[in-house]
C-alpha positions, -999 to 999 in steps of 0.1 A, spaced: 93 -419 -131 77 -456 -147 54 -469 -120 67 -508 -114 49 -531 -139 39 -570 -137 34 -581 -168 29 -551 -184 3 -543 -155 6 -515 -131 16 -536 -98 -16 -530 -82 -35 -545 -109 -12 -575 -115 -18 -581 -72 -53 -579 -78 -53 -606 -109 -31 -624 -87 -52 -627 -53 -84 -631 -77 -63 -665 -88 -54 -675 -54 -92 -670 -41 -101 -693 -72 -76 -721 -73 -60 -722 -38 -72 -750 -18 -59 -739 15 -48 -707 35 -25 -680 17 -19 -645 24 3 -614 9 27 -594 32 44 -565 26 78 -563 36 106 -538 43 142 -554 29 177 -543 20 200 -564 -4 234 -578 12 254 -580 -21 282 -593 -2 265 -626 5 237 -619 -23 210 -622 -5 178 -603 6 175 -596 46 141 -581 61 148 -542 79 119 -527 90 141 -495 92 142 -485 53 151 -502 22 131 -519 -3 95 -529 -2 87 -565 -14 56 -585 -14 53 -616 -2 26 -645 -11 27 -672 17 6 -706 11 -2 -730 41 3 -760 14 29 -768 -10 9 -779 -36 -9 -742 -40 26 -728 -39 36 -749 -68 4 -740 -90 11 -702 -81 47 -707 -91 36 -722 -122 12 -697 -131 32 -664 -124 65 -677 -133 
């Protein structure tokens, strides 16, 4: 099975790169969290589900400006 990749790198390398970028460039508090989610295909949305489903990584930002710069860099 091929591991999940981000920009051609293993996801852990991509995560470390994004965290280093945040440490260097974000002016306010930020954090990362892992959550379990499932996809409601009827409503076409993702919902939190601690019992099972898919794991996702979430970056959260205190500052909207930091969020915008992050999106520009990593989208």
